[in-house]
N, C-alpha and C positions, 0 to 999 in steps of 0.2 A: 175437625177438632171436633172433641166430643165435648160438652158441656153437662153438670150436674145438671138431673130434675129435680123439681121436689117433690118433698113425699106427696101422696092424697093426704088432704087435707091439712096440707101447711101452706103459707102463703111463704111464696119466692122472698130471697132478700138478698143482703151485697150487692155484687156487680150484676147479678140478673136483673133486680129490679131495676138497678139504674139504665139499662141498658134496655128497658123498654120506653125510655122517655129522652127525647133529642135533647139533649142537655146542653150542648154546645153549640159553637158555630163556627169551620173550618175553614182556611183557603188551603184548595189545592195547588202547588207548583209544579211546573215541570218543566222540562231541558235544562241548561245550564243557562247564566247569565255573568257579563263584566262587569265589575265594579269600578268604583271611579279610577284606582290604578291601573285599569288592563286586565287584570287576573279574572281569571273562570274561577268561578263559585257554581256548583252543585246542587245549592238549592233552588235555584231555577226563578222564572217568572212566573208570577201568578194567571193561572190558568181558570180557575174559579175561586170567585169569593162568595162567604158568607152563604157557605150551604149547611144544613142544618145536620146534625150527628147525634147519633147517642156514640157517649166515651166512654171508658171504664178500664183502670186498672186491673190486668189480672197477672198474679206474681204465681212464679215457680221454680223451684227447684232443678235445674236443668245443667247440661253442660253447653256450653257456649261453642258452637262451632268454629268460632274463631282460636278457639283454647282448650286444650285436653283438661281445664281445670275445674271440678264442679264449683258452680257460682251461682249466686242465685240473678236470673236475668228476667227481667221486669218485662211483660209481653202488656200490653192495650189491646184491648178490642173496641172496635171503631164500628157502627150499624149506617150506612147513609142512604137516603133515597136511590132507588133503581135508575131513575135516569142520570145519575151522578155519574160521568167520563174519568174513571181514575185506572190509574195500572199501576203496576210492581214497581216500577221507575220513578214514582212523582213521590214528593216529598209535601207530607200534611204540616198545616200548624194549627194550633189549637186558640184561637184568637182572643179567648179568656185569658190563658197562662201564658200566651208567647213560646209553648213548649214545641219543637222540631219531630217528627215521626217519620219513619222510613216504614214502607209499605211492606211485609213479609209475604202475605197473601190475599188470595180474594177469592171469595166463594161465595155462592148466591143460596139465600135460607128460604129452603122448599114455602110454595105458598099457596094458596087455593086453584092457580091456575085462570083466573079473570083478570089480576092484578100485575104487574112485574113483582116479582120478589126482590127485596132487601138487599143491598149488599152488607155481606160482613166481612170487614178487614181484619187481619192480626196486624196489628205494628209495634214496632221495636223504636223508642224513645233515640232520637239523634244527641248525642252528648256532645259538646264544642260548639255548639249551634244556638245563639241566641237571637233577639228581637233586631238587636242591633251589630250584629258580627258582620253582615256582610251589607251593611249601610254605607 
């Protein structure tokens, strides 16, 4: 995913500025879990908790792969530390807002080579899931 770069002499603004700060803690959930009624939920059990992350909404006008209708699909970008174990099958929860996200893609940010490069995740908000929906 190509990101726009600020012009020389101008400070970055908007989502690019937010992504330089670890502004959230997230919980990574993996697999499935059984609720009190014996039904299987796809939110999963907690895999990692209180992971520092930079999270910002990126919105674009695109066609949703599930429907041929053009609509605004809100995409989010998340930057995680390199040590974080995350897959495209995981569900992420923003601990501040309680929003749940599906992982669309995982990339590794280019780095100087001495330190592991941070992970760049493209996320899509999950609808119909709330903090208490699977409790």
